[in-house]
N, C-alpha and C positions, 0 to 999 in steps of 0.2 A: 963379661955377662953383666956386670954393673953398669958400664956405658950403653949397652943395648936397652937395657930397663930404664936407665936415665932419660936416653933419648925417646923410647916409647911413652914415658910419662908426660915429657915436655910436649910432644906432639899431641898427644891426647887432651892438653889442658889448654884452653882458650885464653888464660892469663900468660902474658909473655913475661911475667916477673914470678912463674912458678918456683915452688920450693925444689930445690935439689933433693937427690935421694937421701942423703945425711939427715935432712930435716924431716923427712916422712918416715924413715926410721925411727927417728927420736920420738915423732909422734906415736909410732906403733908401740914403742917400748912404756911409752905414758899409758895408752889404753891398756896395755897388758902388763903392768906393773908387778901384777901378783905372781906373773910367771918367770922362773929364772933362766931367760933366753930360750933357745929352741925355736922350734918352727912356729910357736906363736908368737914370737917377735916379730913375723915376716907377714903377719895377716894382710897387713896393708898392700904388700906386693901381691898376694893373690887376690885381692880385692881388684888389683888390674890386670884383665884378662889378656894375655899375650896372644889367643887364638882369635882370628876374625873371622873363622868359618862359620857355616851354618850352625855347627854344633856349639859354638862359643859359649850361648846362654846355658846349655844345659852341662855342660864342661865346668861353667863357672859355678853353677848352683850345686854341683857336686861336691866341688872344693869347699863350698860355704857349709853344706851339711856336714861334711867331713870334720871341719873346724869348728863346729858346734854352733854355727850360726843358721838361723832361718834363711832357706834358699829363695832367691827372688824369683824361681821358677820352678814349677813342680806340678807333676800329674796328680793332683790331691783331689779330694771331693769338690774343689772349687774350680779344679781346671775347666778350659772351654775346647770346643772342638779345633779350634786354632791353634792351642797348646799341643794337643795330641798330633795335629798335621804337622806342627813344626817339629816335635820330636820323630816322628815318621820320615820326614824328609831327611834330617841329619844322620839317622839311621840306615836309610838305603844308601845314603851318601859315603858311609864309613867315615863321618866327621866325629864321631864319638871317641874319646879316649876308651881303651877297653874296661876301666874300672867304672866310667860313667855308664857305659852300654850294660854292665853287668849289674847296676845298681839300679837303672832305669827300667830294665826288660820286664819285670813284673808288673809295673805300674802302667806299662804300654800294652801289655796284653789286656790288663783289666779294662783299661779305656776302649782298646780295639773291638773289645766285645759289645761296647756301644756304639761305636762310631763306624767301624769297618771290618767287617768280617774276613775279607781278604787280606788285610794286613795282619789280622789275628792269625791267620795259617802260615803267613810269612814268618811271623814273630815264633811261632811254635816250633817251627822247622829248624830254625837257625841257632838258637842259643842252647846251651845245655841245662837240663833242669836241675833244680837245686831245692833244698829242703826246709827254706826259712817259711816262716807263718805267712808273710806277703807274698812269696811265690805260690805257695800252696794254694792260697784265696785266688790269685789269677789262673791257676791252672784249673781251679774247679769251676770258676765261672766260664772258662773256655769249654769244659769238657760239658757242662751242661747245655750250652748252647749249640753243641752238636750232638746232643742227644746222649751222650755218654754217662748216664746216670750213677752207674756203679762206680766209675773211676771218679768222677765228682764227688761222691759221697766219702769216697775213700781219702780223697785229697782234704777234704772238711773236717773229717773225724781225725785225720792225722795232725792236723794244723793245731785244732783245739786241745789235742792231749797234752801240747807243752804250755797251755795257757797262755798264749799270745797276749800281747798289749790291747786294751780296750778297743780302740777304733778297730783294729783288725778282727778281734772276737765279735763285735757287733756285726761287721759284714759277714763273718762265717755264720753266725745264727742265723741271720736273714737269710742267706745262701741255702743254708740246711732246710730252713722253713719252705723255700720256693722248690727245692728237690722234692720235698714230701708232698707238697700241694700237687705237683706234676704228675705225681705217683699215686695221686688219690687216697691220701691219708692226711686229712685235715686237723684231726685230733693230735696227731704227731707233731705237724706242722705248728699248732698253737704252742705246744710245750715250748718249741723252738723259740717262736715269738717271745713268750714270756721271758725266756733266757735273754733273748736281745734286749728286752725292755729294764732288764735287770742290770745291763751294762752301762746304764747311763753315768755320765763321768760329770761331776761337779764341776769341773774346770771347762766344759763345754761352753761355748759361747752360743747365743740365742740362735744365729743361724744354723748352727750344727743341730742343736736340739729339734727344731723345726724341720729341718731336713729328715733327720731321723723318724721323726713323728710321721712325716709323709710317706715315708717308704713303710714304716710298720703298718699304717693305714691302708696302703695299697695291698701289703701281703695278707692282711685281716679280710680284707673284702674278698680275696680268692678263697680264703679259708670258709668264710660264711657262704659263698657260691657252692663250694664242695659239700658243704654241710644241708644244701637246700635251703637255705634262708637267703633269698636274692634281696628281701626286704633289709636285712641287716647290712648285706654287702653295699647296697645302695646310700645306707646312711653313714657307712665308712668314706664312701668315695665323695658323697657331699661334703663332708667334714674335710676331706682332703682338697676338694675343689675350694673351699672357705680359706684355706692355708694360701691357695695359690692366687686369690682374688686379693689378698691382702700384700701382694707382691713379696713375699716371703721366699717364694720358689722360684723365683725369675721368670723364665719361659714355658714352665710347666702346666700351666693351664690347658692348653689344647689337648696334650695326651691325659689330663684326667678327664675332661669331657668326652674323648673319644673311648675311654674305659667304661665311663656311665653309660655311653650309648650303646655299646657292645652288651652290656650286662641288661640294660632296660629292652632291647630287642629279643632277648631270650625272655625276659619277663612277661612279654606281651601274649606268650603261649600258656601262661597259665591263667584260669578263669578265678581266682580268689579275689576278696575286696580290695578295692583300690586300681583296679583295670583301668578307669578313666583317667585317673591321674597320671598313672605310668604312661598310658596313651599320649597324654598331652606334653609330657617333660621329653618323651622319647621324640616325639614330632618335632618339639623346639630344638633338641639338639640335633637333630636330623638335618632341620633347616640350616643351621648354624655351621654344619658340616659340609653342607653342599656349598654354601657361599665360600667357606675356609678353602674347599679342596680345588674350586676353579682355577685360581691363578697358578696352582702347579702344574709343570709338565710331567708328565708320569714318567716318561723318558730319564729324567734328571733324577729320580728317586735312587739314592744309594743304597748298597747292600748292608742295611743296617736296621737299627730300632728307629727308623724314620716316622715321625709324627703321622704324616700324610699318608703313608702305607698303610698303618694301622688304622687310620680314620677310614681309607677306602675298606678295609676289612668289615669296619663296624657298620659303614653304611650298607655294605653287601649283607651283613645279617639282619640288619633293619628292614632292606626290602624286601628279603625273604618272609621274615617272621610277620611284617605288615601287608605283605602282597602288594607292594609299590613298585609295579613295573616301570614306571617313570623313571624312578632311582636307579633300578636294574639297568635300564638302557644307557641311563647317564654314564654308569660305569663301564660300559661297554671298552674304551680305551685302555682301563686298568685290567679288564681280564684278557685284552689282547696282548698287553705287556706282560701279563704274568705267563703267557705261555714261553715267554723267553727267559723268565727268570726263575724257573723251577729247577735249574741246576745251583742256584746260589748257596752258600754255605748253609743258611737257614732259609729255606723256601717256605717256611709255614704260613707267614701271611699271604704270599703270593697264592699258594694252593688253598687258602680258604676262600678267597675272592672267587676262584672258580668254583669250588664246592658248592656254594651259597648259589651261584649263578645256576649250576646244574639241577640243584633241587626245585629251581623254578622254569627249568627248559621245556618241562611236560606241557606248559601252556604256550609257552614261546620259545621254540627249539633252535631260534637264531641266538639266544644267549651262550649257550656252552653245547659243544658237540660231544658226543659220547667219548671221542677219544681224547678229549680235553680232561673229562673226568678220569680217566685211565691214567694220563700222564700226572695229574694232581695226586691221584693216591700213590703212584710210585713214587712220587717226591716226598710224601709223607712217611713212606716206608723207608727211604734212603736216608732219612734225616731223623729217624728214630721217632717219630710222632705216633706210636704204637696205638694208644687210646684213642687220640683224636681220630684216626684212621678207621678204627674200629666204629667209633660215632658215626661220622659220615657215610661209612658202606651200610651201618643200620638205615639210616634215614633215605639212603638210594636204593635200599632192598637188594643190596649187593652181599649175599649170603656168605659166598665164599671166602672174600675180603675180610667181612666181618669176624668169621669163624679164626681165620689166619692170624690177624691182627690182634685182636684181643688175647688170643692164646701167647702169642709173642710178649704182649705187655704183661701180662700175669707172671711169666716166667721170669723176665727181667727183674720185675718187682720183687720178686720170692729171691731172687739172686741177691739183691741189694739189700734186703733185710737179714738175710745169712750172714752178710758181712758186718753189717755196721750198727743193728739196732736190737730193742730188747724185746722182753716177752710180750709187754704191752702194745707196742707197735705191730708184732706179728699178729696178733689178736685183732687188732683193727683191720689189718690186711685182709684176714680172713673172713671179717665180717663185710667189707667194702666190696671183697670180690663176689660174695652172693649177692649184694645189691647191684652192682655191675650185671651179672649174669641176669637179674630179675628184668632188668631195663631192656637190655640189648637183645635178650634172645626170646622174650616173651611176646605176646600178642601186639601187632601194632597201634592197638586203640589206645589214644590219648599217650601216644609214646613220646611226643616233644614236650608235653606237661610234664610226664614221668621223669624226664632226663632234667628238667629244671627243679623238679622239687626233690630230686635225689643226688644233684650236684654232678651228675655223669654228663659234662659238658665239654667241647674243646674249647680250653681256656688259651 
């Protein structure tokens, strides 16, 4: 074995006078002089990966982590799409050591929720579940993405019970807040965001602090929307946009602009002060969006949280809210392709694009056929977008779907609260149910304005 390693090290070294193994081991003992022999004396051997397959970087990173060193490769908050693709390629090719695969699996699910929902299903189906906080965090994110809110909340609650390390706790509080926002419980979500903010770690570097603040601002904006305060929501998103403008958030600026456009589209439906300013800002963002979207081939949009897919959704909302049929017709390729993507793991954005077109189809029937509306509604139902389905059905005067989907949403919310929350949140749910019913089941006069001012919106 020593001869093999010696030959391997010599072959990897461009210096013909490379030190033999004895010298390397002596270096290792000097570096680890506080250790009385054992595996730590061999760390430099561990730094010379004998594995040359596609899984080598990940196997080597596992060795480094196990040996107390900072890994050279990781699926952490700073990983890239290329890192995730590399890990998935190694996983699919069975190039990972079993212990590497086991340790990497939670992070791969966590990243797959962002980049590749089909991969998320693959990962979920192959590896056994475990109860570490990191794993529960990943399973909760997976469950929320597929609309299984009760299971998602159960994972979050279980993980928080054991007081996990701060980085994981922060993610769990943020995830819980987003679940509660989806369930239209903004005050409960705000309390979870307060706990998220309290998890600030004095050892965090500036980039980590800025990233945490950006995530918090995004969730706070959604809370404000639910509370019927689109003006405050806009302030949060403009603040996040300023962070992205400074370069602190990398390539996140287009996604923030997209969120702002979607919010402003709905804000155009209210007649309170500042409407002209909102119209001007929305028009500015819509023009940016049109220019940003044009180079993209819709057929290449992946099954994940792709920026341009969500931009198409925001433009569809803007076209409807502003009555801009030119933009609605420009989005025809997106509506056409959306029909083929309603079977995605998360069909929500595709379905929204069809729904907004359907709301404009009375004046231009060529935009969306009635059968497309029915398929888009069925996609929302299968993906458990219950409240969103009820809202779009209300706007489309589809009473039967509205009744069915709202009843289902309220039943599932009650089940989630029965498992995981307190009396204060239960009281909020009862109050929110009264508000939702007053909006969705009352007269249609000023219905869109009431939706905005009560936060009963498809987010």
